[in-house]
C-alpha positions in Angstrom: -18.9 -26.7 -20.0 -16.9 -24.5 -17.3 -13.2 -24.2 -17.4 -11.3 -23.4 -14.5 -7.9 -21.6 -14.8 -5.5 -21.9 -11.9 -2.2 -20.2 -11.5 1.1 -21.4 -10.5 2.9 -20.3 -7.5 5.3 -18.8 -9.8 2.4 -17.1 -11.7 1.1 -15.5 -8.6 4.7 -14.4 -7.5 5.0 -12.6 -11.1 1.4 -10.9 -10.6 2.7 -9.5 -7.0 6.0 -8.4 -8.3 4.2 -6.5 -11.0 1.9 -4.8 -8.7 4.3 -3.8 -5.8 6.2 -0.7 -6.1 9.6 -1.2 -5.2 10.9 1.9 -3.3 14.0 0.5 -2.3 15.0 -0.3 -5.7 13.7 3.1 -7.1 15.6 5.0 -4.4 18.9 3.1 -5.1 18.6 4.1 -8.9 18.2 7.6 -7.7 20.9 7.6 -5.5 23.3 6.1 -8.3 22.0 9.1 -10.5 22.8 11.7 -7.7 26.5 10.0 -7.1 27.1 10.7 -10.6 25.7 14.2 -10.7 27.7 15.0 -7.5 30.8 13.8 -9.2 30.4 16.0 -12.1 29.8 18.9 -9.8 33.0 18.3 -8.0 35.1 17.7 -11.6 33.3 20.6 -13.4 32.8 23.3 -10.7 34.8 22.3 -7.6 31.6 22.0 -5.7 30.8 19.5 -2.9 27.4 19.6 -1.8 27.1 19.8 1.9 24.2 18.8 4.2 23.9 19.6 7.8 21.6 17.4 10.1 20.7 18.7 13.3 19.1 16.5 15.9 17.8 17.9 19.5 17.2 15.2 22.1 17.6 11.3 22.3 14.4 10.1 20.3 15.5 6.7 19.3 13.5 6.7 15.9 15.1 10.2 15.2 18.4 8.9 15.9 18.0 6.1 13.2 16.8 8.4 10.6 19.9 10.7 11.3 22.0 7.6 10.9 20.5 6.6 7.7 20.7 10.0 6.3 24.5 10.2 7.1 25.0 6.7 5.5 23.1 7.9 2.4 25.3 11.2 2.1 28.4 8.9 2.2 27.0 7.0 -0.6 26.4 9.8 -3.0 29.4 12.0 -1.9 27.8 14.5 -0.2 29.7 16.1 2.5 27.5 15.4 5.9 28.0 17.3 9.1 26.2 15.9 12.2 24.9 18.4 15.3 23.5 16.4 18.0 22.3 18.4 20.8 21.0 17.6 24.1 17.2 17.7 24.9 17.9 20.8 27.2 19.2 22.8 24.2 17.2 26.0 24.2 15.4 27.8 21.4 17.9 30.6 21.3 20.9 28.1 21.2 19.2 26.1 18.3 18.6 29.5 16.4 22.2 30.6 17.1 23.4 27.2 15.4 21.1 27.6 12.4 22.4 31.0 11.7 26.2 29.6 12.0 24.9 26.9 9.3 23.1 29.7 7.2 26.5 31.4 6.7 28.5 28.5 6.5 29.5 28.3 2.8 30.3 24.8 2.7 26.6 23.7 3.8 24.2 23.8 1.1 21.2 22.2 2.8 20.1 22.0 6.4 17.9 19.9 8.0 16.6 19.9 11.5 15.3 16.8 12.6 11.6 16.7 13.8 9.8 16.4 16.1 11.7 18.9 18.4 11.4 19.1 22.2 8.2 20.7 23.3 9.8 24.0 24.7 11.2 24.8 21.1 8.7 26.3 18.7 8.7 24.3 15.6 7.7 27.0 13.1 10.2 29.6 14.4 12.9 26.9 13.8 11.7 26.3 10.0 11.3 29.9 9.4 15.1 30.4 10.7 16.6 28.2 8.1 17.8 29.8 4.9 15.2 29.3 2.2 18.1 28.4 0.0 19.3 25.7 2.3 15.8 24.3 3.2 16.8 20.7 2.4 13.4 19.4 4.2 11.3 21.9 1.8 9.1 23.1 4.4 10.1 26.7 4.6 7.1 29.1 3.9 9.1 30.6 0.8 9.5 27.2 -0.6 5.8 26.1 0.2 4.6 29.3 -1.4 6.5 28.5 -4.6 5.0 25.0 -4.6 1.6 26.4 -4.3 2.0 28.9 -7.0 3.6 26.6 -9.6 7.2 27.8 -9.4 8.6 24.9 -7.1 12.3 25.0 -6.1 13.0 22.7 -3.0 10.0 20.7 -2.1 9.1 18.5 0.6 10.9 15.4 0.4 8.2 12.9 1.3 5.5 14.2 -1.3 8.3 14.5 -4.0 9.1 10.8 -3.3 5.4 9.9 -3.7 5.4 11.7 -7.0 8.7 10.1 -8.1 7.1 6.6 -7.4 4.2 7.2 -9.4 6.4 8.3 -12.4 8.7 5.2 -12.1 5.5 3.2 -12.1 4.5 4.5 -15.2 1.2 6.1 -13.7 0.0 9.2 -15.5 -1.9 11.4 -13.2 -3.4 13.5 -15.6 -7.3 13.1 -15.8 -7.4 10.8 -12.8 -9.2 11.2 -9.8 -6.9 11.2 -6.8 -7.5 11.2 -3.1 -5.1 12.2 -0.4 -5.9 11.2 3.2 -4.3 13.4 5.5 -3.9 17.2 5.5 -0.5 17.6 7.3 1.9 20.5 6.1 4.6 17.7 5.6 2.6 15.3 3.4 -0.9 15.9 2.5 -1.1 19.4 1.6 2.0 19.5 -0.6 1.2 16.3 -2.3 -2.2 17.3 -3.1 -0.6 20.6 -4.7 1.8 18.2 -6.6 -1.0 15.9 -8.0 -2.8 19.1 -9.1 0.4 20.3 -11.0 0.1 16.8 -12.9 -3.3 17.8 -13.9 -5.0 15.2 -11.3 -8.5 15.8 -9.9 -7.7 15.9 -6.2 -9.9 15.3 -3.3 -8.2 16.2 0.1 -9.5 14.2 3.0 -8.9 14.1 6.7 -10.6 12.8 10.1 -13.6 14.9 10.0 -14.4 13.5 6.4 -17.8 12.3 6.0 -18.4 9.0 3.7 -14.5 8.4 3.4 -15.0 4.8 2.1 -16.9 5.9 -0.7 -14.7 8.7 -1.6 -11.7 6.2 -1.5 -13.6 3.8 -3.7 -14.0 6.1 -6.4 -10.2 7.2 -6.7 -7.8 6.0 -9.3 -5.0 7.0 -7.4 -5.0 6.8 -3.2 -2.1 8.6 -1.2 -2.6 7.5 2.3 -0.9 9.8 4.9 -3.2 9.9 7.8 -0.9 8.1 10.5 -3.4 5.5 11.7 -2.7 1.7 11.4 -4.7 0.0 8.6 -7.4 2.6 8.8 -8.1 2.3 5.3 -9.6 -1.1 4.3 -8.5 -3.1 1.5 -12.1 -3.6 0.3 -12.5 0.0 0.0 -10.0 0.3 -2.8 -11.2 0.5 -6.3 -10.2 -2.4 -8.8 -7.1 -1.1 -10.6 -6.6 1.8 -8.6 -2.9 2.8 -7.5 -2.0 2.9 -3.7 0.7 5.0 -2.2 0.9 4.4 1.5 2.9 6.9 3.5 2.0 5.6 6.8 4.4 4.1 9.1 2.7 2.6 12.3 2.7 -0.7 14.5 -0.3 -2.9 14.5 -1.7 -4.6 17.6 0.9 -7.4 17.0 3.6 -4.8 17.1 4.7 -5.1 13.4 5.3 -2.4 10.9 2.3 -1.7 8.8 1.1 1.2 6.9 -2.5 3.1 6.8 -3.8 0.8 4.3 -4.9 -2.8 5.0 -2.2 -4.1 2.5 -3.2 -7.8 2.6 -6.6 -7.1 1.2 -5.7 -4.0 -0.7 -3.1 -5.8 -2.9 -5.9 -8.1 -4.4 -7.6 -5.2 -5.8 -4.9 -2.6 -6.7 -3.0 -2.5 -10.0 -0.2 -0.8 -8.2 0.8 -0.5 -4.5 3.7 0.4 -2.2 4.6 -2.0 0.7 5.4 -0.8 4.3 8.1 -0.9 5.1 10.3 -0.7 1.5 7.8 1.8 -0.2 7.7 5.5 0.5 10.3 5.5 3.1 13.5 5.0 1.3 12.3 7.8 -1.1 12.3 10.3 1.6 16.1 10.1 2.3 16.7 10.0 -1.4 14.8 13.2 -2.0 16.6 14.9 0.8 19.8 14.2 -1.1 18.3 15.6 -4.3 17.3 18.8 -2.6 20.8 19.2 -1.1 22.4 18.9 -4.8 19.7 21.3 -6.1 20.3 23.7 -3.5 24.1 23.4 -4.1 23.3 24.4 -7.8 20.8 27.3 -7.0 23.3 28.6 -4.5 26.3 28.5 -6.9 24.1 29.1 -10.0 25.5 25.9 -11.8 
């Protein structure tokens, strides 16, 4: 005799809620913790962490990011300074502004919104920012400290990925983790962070052979290649954890990640949605870096 067990709609909803890692809720909780820390810094040491955000040009997406970052600063009590520059700004002019911000004692974190106009060299600008005020965590000094196991200010999105894993109760030690994407902003640093948590890490990219097979063997999948739904749900190992860093638009113009979510959610034990997964964590970690920088600069 065969018994068929069916689940009610409420049961299915509960299953999904247990699987989906809610980046919005986790970021909100982190902002609340940071707001408390900022209040304590003001009361105990008279320090108000300050973040300067520099935007060159009129890229609409970058403009939205800058406004979101400014609102988040206000929420946690961080002093926010915006510098909106025209697309015609020269590299020399931008470097001059960075020199001014480096010397400003009320500014503890500096973020130059990327991408920059093509006539400005990105690496030159990143290196010009004081390593102590590098809110994005991209300065070669800070990347080097991360690589050598002595991190200070760390890249925001990878740091957010690791916080999501921790919040979801995912233990990285001994797990097979795969990172798809080798950028300096996400892929490389998150691979190093996973190694730091004793995962066995495979770093893949657009030239990787047998990508499907490698993904199918992974306990933890970090998708950061920037191609809409490139990673098929059927490739995901049953019970794996999937962190989707991608933010793309599919053929219908809808926001989607690098992972085919509708199919992957059926197989994964834990998965982040797009939007609402990694995105909110990036801004939360920017605030965290700013507070960390203020503590390091003032030695408190």
